[in-house]
C-alpha positions as CSV (number, residue, x, y, z in Angstrom):
1,M,1.4,-4.1,-20.1
2,C,4.4,-6.4,-19.9
3,R,4.5,-9.2,-17.2
4,W,7.9,-10.8,-17.0
5,G,10.3,-7.9,-17.8
6,C,9.9,-5.0,-20.1
7,L,11.9,-4.3,-23.3
8,Y,10.6,-0.7,-22.9
9,R,9.7,1.6,-20.1
10,L,6.5,3.6,-20.1
11,D,6.6,7.4,-20.1
12,V,6.0,8.7,-16.5
13,K,2.8,10.6,-17.5
14,E,1.5,7.4,-19.2
15,V,2.2,5.3,-16.0
16,I,0.4,7.9,-13.9
17,F,-2.6,8.2,-16.1
18,S,-3.0,4.5,-16.9
19,R,-2.5,3.3,-13.3
20,A,-5.5,2.0,-11.2
21,S,-5.7,0.0,-8.0
22,V,-5.6,-3.7,-8.5
23,R,-7.5,-5.9,-6.0
24,V,-7.3,-9.4,-7.7
25,F,-4.0,-10.8,-8.6
26,R,-2.7,-13.7,-10.6
27,P,-0.8,-16.4,-8.4
28,D,2.4,-16.0,-10.3
29,P,5.2,-15.2,-7.9
30,L,7.1,-11.9,-8.2
31,P,10.9,-12.3,-8.8
32,V,12.9,-10.8,-5.8
33,D,15.0,-8.8,-8.1
34,V,11.9,-7.2,-9.4
35,V,10.6,-6.4,-5.9
36,N,13.9,-5.0,-5.0
37,E,13.7,-2.7,-8.1
38,V,10.3,-1.4,-6.7
39,L,11.8,-0.9,-3.4
40,E,14.8,0.9,-4.8
41,A,12.4,3.4,-6.4
42,G,10.6,3.8,-3.2
43,V,13.6,4.9,-1.1
44,R,14.4,7.5,-3.9
45,A,11.2,9.4,-2.8
46,P,11.2,12.9,-1.2
47,I,11.8,12.7,2.5
48,A,9.9,15.2,4.8
49,G,12.5,16.6,7.3
50,G,15.4,15.1,5.3
51,V,16.1,12.0,7.5
52,E,15.4,8.5,6.5
53,K,13.3,7.1,9.4
54,W,11.5,4.4,7.5
55,F,11.6,0.6,7.3
56,F,9.9,-1.8,5.1
57,V,8.9,-5.5,5.7
58,V,8.4,-7.6,2.5
59,V,6.0,-10.5,2.8
60,M,6.5,-13.2,0.2
61,S,6.2,-16.6,2.0
62,E,2.8,-18.3,1.5
63,G,2.2,-18.8,5.2
64,K,2.8,-15.2,6.1
65,R,0.8,-14.0,3.1
66,R,-2.2,-16.1,4.1
67,K,-2.1,-14.7,7.6
68,I,-1.9,-11.2,6.2
69,H,-4.8,-11.9,4.0
70,E,-6.9,-13.2,6.9
71,L,-6.2,-10.0,8.8
72,L,-7.1,-7.9,5.9
73,K,-10.5,-9.6,5.7
74,E,-11.1,-8.8,9.4
75,G,-9.8,-5.3,9.0
76,H,-12.2,-4.5,6.2
77,V,-15.1,-5.8,8.2
78,I,-14.0,-3.6,11.1
79,Y,-13.7,-0.5,8.7
80,A,-17.1,-1.2,7.1
81,T,-19.0,-1.9,10.4
82,K,-17.2,0.1,13.2
83,V,-15.0,2.9,11.7
84,L,-17.3,4.6,9.3
85,K,-20.0,7.1,10.6
86,E,-22.4,5.4,8.2
87,P,-21.6,1.7,8.2
88,Y,-22.0,-0.4,5.2
89,P,-25.4,-2.4,4.9
90,E,-25.0,-6.0,6.2
91,R,-25.7,-7.3,2.7
92,S,-22.7,-5.2,1.3
93,V,-20.4,-6.5,4.0
94,R,-21.3,-10.1,3.3
95,K,-20.6,-9.4,-0.5
96,W,-17.3,-7.8,0.5
97,V,-16.3,-10.8,2.6
98,Q,-17.3,-13.2,-0.1
99,S,-15.0,-11.4,-2.5
100,M,-12.1,-11.6,-0.2
101,E,-12.7,-15.3,0.5
102,A,-12.6,-15.8,-3.2
103,G,-9.1,-14.1,-3.3
104,M,-9.5,-10.4,-3.4
105,Y,-6.4,-8.7,-1.8
106,Y,-4.5,-12.0,-1.7
107,A,-1.3,-11.1,-3.4
108,P,2.1,-12.6,-4.3
109,A,3.8,-9.9,-2.2
110,Y,3.0,-7.4,0.5
111,I,5.2,-4.4,1.5
112,A,4.6,-3.0,4.9
113,G,5.9,0.5,5.5
114,Y,6.9,1.6,9.0
115,I,8.0,4.8,10.6
116,D,10.6,5.3,13.4
117,M,9.5,7.6,16.2
118,R,11.7,6.0,18.8
119,E,13.9,9.1,19.1
120,P,11.9,12.1,17.9
121,R,14.0,15.0,16.5
122,H,11.3,17.6,17.2
123,R,10.7,19.3,20.5
124,E,7.9,17.8,22.5
125,E,5.3,20.3,21.3
126,Y,6.0,19.4,17.7
127,V,6.3,15.6,17.9
128,D,2.8,15.2,16.4
129,E,4.0,17.1,13.3
130,E,7.0,15.0,13.1
131,R,4.8,11.9,12.9
132,I,2.8,13.5,10.1
133,F,6.2,14.2,8.3
134,L,7.1,10.6,8.5
135,H,3.7,9.3,7.3
136,Q,4.0,11.7,4.4
137,T,7.4,10.2,3.6
138,I,6.0,6.7,3.6
139,A,3.3,8.0,1.3
140,T,5.9,9.3,-1.2
141,A,7.8,6.1,-1.1
142,F,4.7,4.0,-1.7
143,Q,3.7,6.3,-4.7
144,N,7.1,5.7,-6.2
145,M,6.7,2.0,-5.7
146,I,3.3,1.9,-7.1
147,L,4.3,3.7,-10.3
148,T,7.5,1.8,-10.8
149,A,5.6,-1.5,-10.3
150,W,3.0,-0.5,-12.8
151,S,5.7,0.5,-15.4
152,L,6.7,-3.3,-15.0
153,G,3.2,-4.5,-15.5
154,I,2.7,-5.2,-11.8
155,G,-0.5,-4.0,-10.2
156,S,-0.9,-2.8,-6.6
157,V,-3.4,-1.6,-4.1
158,W,-2.7,0.6,-1.1
159,L,-4.2,-0.8,2.1
160,G,-5.1,1.5,5.0
161,V,-7.2,-1.0,7.1
162,P,-4.1,-2.4,8.8
163,L,-4.0,0.8,10.8
164,F,-7.1,-0.4,12.7
165,M,-5.3,-3.6,13.7
166,K,-1.6,-2.7,14.1
167,E,-0.9,-5.1,17.0
168,E,-2.3,-8.1,15.0
169,F,-0.4,-7.2,11.9
170,N,2.8,-6.6,13.8
171,K,2.6,-10.1,15.2
172,V,2.9,-11.5,11.7
173,L,5.2,-8.8,10.2
174,E,7.7,-8.8,13.2
175,P,9.2,-5.4,12.6
176,P,12.0,-4.0,14.8
177,E,10.7,-3.1,18.2
178,G,9.2,0.4,18.5
179,L,8.4,1.0,14.8
180,E,4.9,2.2,13.8
181,L,3.0,0.7,10.9
182,A,2.0,3.2,8.4
183,G,0.4,1.2,5.6
184,I,0.7,-1.9,3.4
185,L,0.9,-2.3,-0.4
186,A,-0.2,-5.5,-2.1
187,L,1.6,-6.3,-5.3
188,G,1.1,-8.8,-8.1
189,Y,0.3,-9.4,-11.8
190,P,-3.3,-8.2,-12.4
191,T,-5.8,-10.8,-13.7
192,D,-7.3,-8.0,-15.9
193,K,-6.2,-4.6,-17.0
194,P,-7.6,-2.2,-14.5
195,K,-9.6,0.9,-15.7
196,P,-8.7,4.2,-13.9
197,K,-11.7,5.8,-12.3
198,P,-12.9,9.3,-13.1
199,R,-11.7,12.0,-10.8
200,K,-13.0,15.4,-9.8
201,T,-12.2,18.2,-12.3
202,L,-9.5,20.7,-11.5
203,E,-12.2,23.4,-11.4
204,Q,-13.8,21.5,-8.4
205,I,-10.7,21.1,-6.3
206,V,-8.2,23.8,-7.3
207,K,-8.1,27.5,-6.4
208,Y,-5.4,29.8,-7.9
209,I,-4.6,32.9,-5.9
């Protein structure tokens, strides 16, 4: 994979099948124009409901990134010990924390995706479905960003634990008032080439009718 600008672009299918989440990043900063290229791909994603009600906060300053990383450590502990029906063993939690203290999830850039539910378009009884629409839209945008980033040699990981600490993350991210956090992407050049994990076969998860 290229790191500082590609002389070629990978085939879409090759990008999809070679991509895997990256949790440890090199410290090299990402050029702003490259981050913008990733964002431009994101906003070309399909939009549920046909209305752009999304907003993105890009974190690249060292001070803010360190604050985000501290919150991610706390969020992963909450997830492992309080959110799951079967919490992680204490030993596993300690190992996870040690990995994060060693730099796991500390990235050169973070992109936070927000949805705008300040003025719902749906009738009151369908507002919950509208919120789902908007979360789906952030998901499609993130997927475009992830694949575009990988085509440029940039790794990423989609972080869901910020949803358990929205207030704390919002204090750092400072989004426009009233927006709802939907997730965060961490982006950076990988220290090693990631290996895609096996997935269930189509026979296990698909039904043709």
